[in-house]
N, C-alpha and C positions, 0 to 999 in steps of 0.2 A: 614495542612488543607486537607480535602478530598472533592472533588467536588460532588460526588453523595450523600454523607452524608449531606452536606450543602444544596444541592438542595432539598432533602426530608424534610429538616427542613423549607423550604420556603425561604432560603437565596440566594441572587444573589451575587456571589463572583466577585472579580476583573477580574478573568479569564473569567467568563461567560459574563461579561459586555464587555470585550475586544473582544471576538469572535463575540458577537452580532453586534458590530460596523463593524467588517470586513465583516460579512455575510449580513449586512444590514437587520437584523431581530430584533424583539423585544427581549430584554434580558429575559423577562418572558417566552417567547417561548423556549429559550435555557434552562432555569432553569427547566421548566416542563419536557422537554424531557431528560435532564440529569437525573432527578429523576426517570423517567420511564426506563432508560437504552437505550433509542433510539438514544441518542447522547452521545459521549464520548469527553472529553477534554484532549488532550495529553499534559501533563506537570507534571514532577516529582516535588513534593512540596518542595524538597530541592534544586532545580536547579534555580539559579537566572538568568542565561543568556539564557533564553528560551522564545520565543514568543509562547503562547499557540495556538494550532490548534484544531478546533472542527470538528468531523467527524460524519455524521449521517443524520437522517431524515430531509428533507426540506432544507438542506444546499448544498453549491456547492460541486461538486465531487472533492475529493482531490487526489494528486499524491504522491506516495512514490518512492524514488530512492535508490536502493541497491548499496552499495560499500563494500569494505573489502578485506583484503589480503587472499591468499591461501597458501597452503604448497608448491605450485609450483612457486609462485610469491609473494614476500612480501616486500613492500616498503611503509612506512608511508608517505613519501613525495608524492608519486603518489596518495595515497588516499586523502591527503589534497588538491591536485590539483583537484581531482574529487569533493570535497566539494565545492570549488570555482565555478566549473561548475554548480553544483546543485543549488547553490544560484543565479547565474547569469541567469539561464534559468527557474527558478521558480518552482521547485518541492516544495511541501509543507512540507515534512518531508524526513528524510533519515534513512536507516538502515545500521548498521555496522555488516557485516556477516563474520568478519575476522576469519580465521583458520590457518593463517601463524604464523610466529615468532612474539613474543611480543604482544600477543592478548590484554593484559591489557593496555599496553602503547598505542597501536593503538586506543583503545576505548576512553581512557581518553583524548588523544590528539585531537581526533575528537570532543568530547563533548566541549572542551574548544574553538575550532575553529569556532563554528557556534552557532547561536541562534535558529536554527531549532530544533523541537522535534526529538529525536533520539530513534530508536528501535534496539533491538538485539534479538538473539536467544541463550539464555544461554546454551542450550543443545549442541550447536556447540563447545563451549569452554570445557565443561565438557566431552563430548564424545571424542574430539580431544586429550585432555590430558590423558584420560584413555587409548586410543589406542596407543598414543605415549609411555606411560610408561609401559603398560601391554600387548600391542598387542592383547587385548581382551576386547570388549565392556562390557562383563558381569562383569568385575571387577569394573565398575563404581558403586559407592555407592550412596544411596539416600542422605546422608549427604554431599557428594561432590557436587552433582547437586544443592541442595538447598543452599549450601554455595556460589556457583558461581552466583546463582540468586540474593542472597542478596548483594554480592559484586557489581554486576552490577547496582542494584538499588541504592546502596550507592554512586556509581560513578556519578549518575545523569541521568541514562537512563529513558526515559519517557514512553516507552511501550515495552513489551517483548512478543515474540511469544513462546508459550508453547504448546506442542503437547499432551494435557491432554486426548484427545479422542482416542488415540491409545491404547485401552484397550485389555485385553485378549479376551473378547467376539468379539470385532471388528476384531481382527487379525484372529480369527477362521473363520469369514465370508470371509475374504480375501483369506484364504487358500482354502476354499471350492470352490471358483469360478474360481481360476486360471487366474489371469490377464495377459495381454500381457506384460506390463511394470512394474508390481509389485509395489514397492513403490519408488517414485522419490523424495520425500521430504527427505532431508538429516537428519533433526532432527527426522522425523517420522521413517525413516529407522533405525537409531541408537536405538531408543526406542523399535521398534518392534523386532529387533534382541536381545536386552537386555531381553525383556519379553520371547522370544522364548528360549533363552539360560538358563535363570534362573528359568523359570516356575513361576515367581512371577508377581504380578500386576504392571502395570505402576505406579511408585511412584508419578508422577504428578497427577494421578487420585486418587490413594489410600490415599494420604496425601494432598488432594486438600484444605481442610480447613486450613491446616498449610501454604500452598502456599498463600491462600487468606490473612491470618493474616500477612504474611511477606510483601506482596506488598502493603497492605493497609496503612502501616506506611509511605510509600513514595508516595502514590496516583499514583502508576504506573499502567497503563492500561494493562489488559491481552488481548493479541491478541490470541485467541484460534485457534491454527494452524490446518490446514487441512492436517494432516500427510498422509492421504490416498487419496489426490487429484489425479485425473487421470493424468498419464504421457503421454498419447496419446489419440486421439479422440476415439479409439476403447474401452477404459475403462471408458468413461464418464458416469456419473450418474448410476454407478453400485451399487450392494448391499452393498459392503464394504464402499463406500463413503457415502451412505445414512445412514448406521448404525453409522458411526462416527459422522455425522451431528446431529443425534438424541441425541447422548451423549453430544455433544457441546450445544445443546439446554438446556439440564438439567444443565450443568455447567454455562451457562449464568444466569439462574435463581438463582442458588446458589451464584454466585458472586454479583448480584444485591442485594439480601437479606442481604449479608454480608457487603455491603458498598464498593464494589470494581467495578470499571468500567471495562467493557468487550466488546470486539468486536469479530467477527467471521471471519475466513479466508475461502475463497471460492475456486472454482474449477480451475484447471490448463488448461488442454487441453479439449475443448468441441466443437463439431461441431456447426456451426452457427445456424442450425435449432433447437438445443437443449439448447442454451444459456438462452433464456427467461425462459424456464421451470426450468433449474438448479437454476437460481437466485431466482425465486419466491418460489421454494421449500425450499431452504436454509433459506430465510427470514422468511417463515412461521414456519419452524421447530425450529427456534431460537428466536421466538417472536420479530422479526424485530430489532434484534440487529444490530448495524452498521456492514456492510459487506465489507470486504477487499478482493478484488479478485486478484488472481495471473494470469494475462492474462485477460480473458481466451484466449488461443491460438486456433484459429478455424481450423487450419490444421497443419500437422506434417512435411510437406515436403518443408519448406522454410528456411533452415539454412542460416544465414546471413541477413535474412529479417524478423526475428520473432518479431521485433518491429512493423512491419506492421500487421502480423497476430494477434498480441496482441491488437493493437489499434482497429482493426475491432471488435474483441470480447469484448474489454473493453467498446467500445461505446454502443454496444447492451446490455451488462451487466448493465452498469450504467443507461441506459434508462429504464431498468426494475427493478431498485431498488438498485443496488450496490452503495456504498457510497465512496469507496476508491480504487483507481487503483494502483497496483504495476507495475511500468514500466518494460518493457522488452527491452533489448538492442539488436543490431544486432549480438552481440557476444553470445547470449543465445545458449546453446547446443554446443558451440565451444570453448570458452576461457573466461578468466577473461577480462571484458571490459576495454578499455582505456578511457581517458577523452572525446575524440570525440564521442565514442560510447555511453557514458553516456549522452552526449548532445542529440544525436539522439533518445535515449530511452525516455528522458524527453519530448522532443517536440512531439513525436508520442503519448505519453500518454496524454499530454495536449490537443492535437487535439481531442482525443477520449473523454476526460472529457468535453471539450467545446461543442462538438456535443451533448453529453448527456444532459448537462445543458440546451442547447438550446431546445432540445426535451422536457425537463421537465418544460420549461417555466421560467427558472431562469431569472429575469429581467436584471441582469448585463450582462449575455450572450446575451440576445436579444438586449440590447443597443449596445454592442460591435459590433455585426453583422451589426446593422443598421448604425453605424458610419463609418465602413470601406466601406460599400456599397455606402454611401453618398459621401465619399472621392473619391471613384473610379469614380463616375459619374462626379464629379467636377474636376477630374484630379489633386486632392490634394494629392501629394505624402507624405507630412509630416503627414497628417491625416491617410493615409494608413499604414505608418510605426508605428504610435502611437497605432493603433488598431490591430496590427498583433500579433499573438501568439509568433512568433520569429522575433523580430525587426531587429536582426543582419543579417537576410537572405538577406536584400536589399544590403548589402555590396558586395555580390557576383555577382550582376547584374549591367548592364549599366542602371542607372536610369535617366529618362527624367527630364527636368527642370519642376518646378511648372507650372501647366496649360498646359503642353504638353503631348500628348499621348505617350504610351510606344513604343518601337521599333518593336513590333510585327505587329502593324497595321499602325503606323505613321499617315499620313494625311488621311488614310481611316478608322480611328477609328470610330466604330459604335456609341458609346455613344456621341462623339463630333458631328457627322453628325446629329444624332437624335435631340440633343439639339438645333442645328442651325435651324432646320425646324419645330420642334414640340413644343418646350418650349413656355409656355405662355409668352406673352409680358407684 
């Protein structure tokens, strides 16, 4: 079964009904916007152990957590530990970006270990294996790339990032303007180098209809990657990025017409004063397809704290229309994250998402804020814990007994004093 095809027929699927209950919206609203391509439902139609997640217009902002091995550090056991952290702290989906040993085994093990929707970047595996075998990315064949895509779809992957917009024309724009950080997308860089070395068109663009036909069988959502996203604030919103976004807008329409769900990936490093413009421009150029943002990181000089720079940008991005935040961990730009850093990335992104949901008037976010404020006034510690984004954080502090002020103010607690003398009798 295929969600966008069924939606266009007027049918509400089980997945549409399930996400409507979670989102607390009418199932017909979900159907209409899936049909338009403004909402995507992440779930491979062959995967039984998956709780569908909807991303898009009028819904809660979602969080993705990246994990995966590298050629420097490769342990399936460590990645499974991260999966448990992701589930515990409430990311909505995860991506396996493995490029270490046993890529296939890592992916299939992760898929079996969780009910969360899972994304991948097939170019990582195809490019890694071409470089490992031939030491030359130009030796990667179109057939090898598409074979890896189909293999991952068959394994049960629910969405894939594909850098279809890194075309010959877009690369020409990049070369003309001389960026400071060039291409920081791993998949985008691999494909751009392939195009440069072979002189041929990006196969993901040239054979896009074949790609659509392949993923349609599995109802795998295309996440149209921003291969030319800015890698520093200096490069934000430049000609190459906008040129790629225009191509992605064309590809969104083609996917919708073909009966394939598609979302678009957005900018990486963007100064705070340009985030609103960047998000609104991408949304308009891609006909308001669900927007998955990587960051945006609002400054470049906070290594070790990029979960914070990302949360600042993510909150502003989501307030202005972004639908899906890719978390950033404190290890960004430094190393492969460990389980603790995965937790910190998730919590930071969830704070950003909640702040945006609150600004957008999401009733669940409004209610959550109201309940924790009410609990604070009443010195109700159980209520504060229940309504916190990270309930476990209270374990790190000396918590007062129910009805007692915290140790910061003690008997001089402002709210306790106010209630004693101003509350209505």
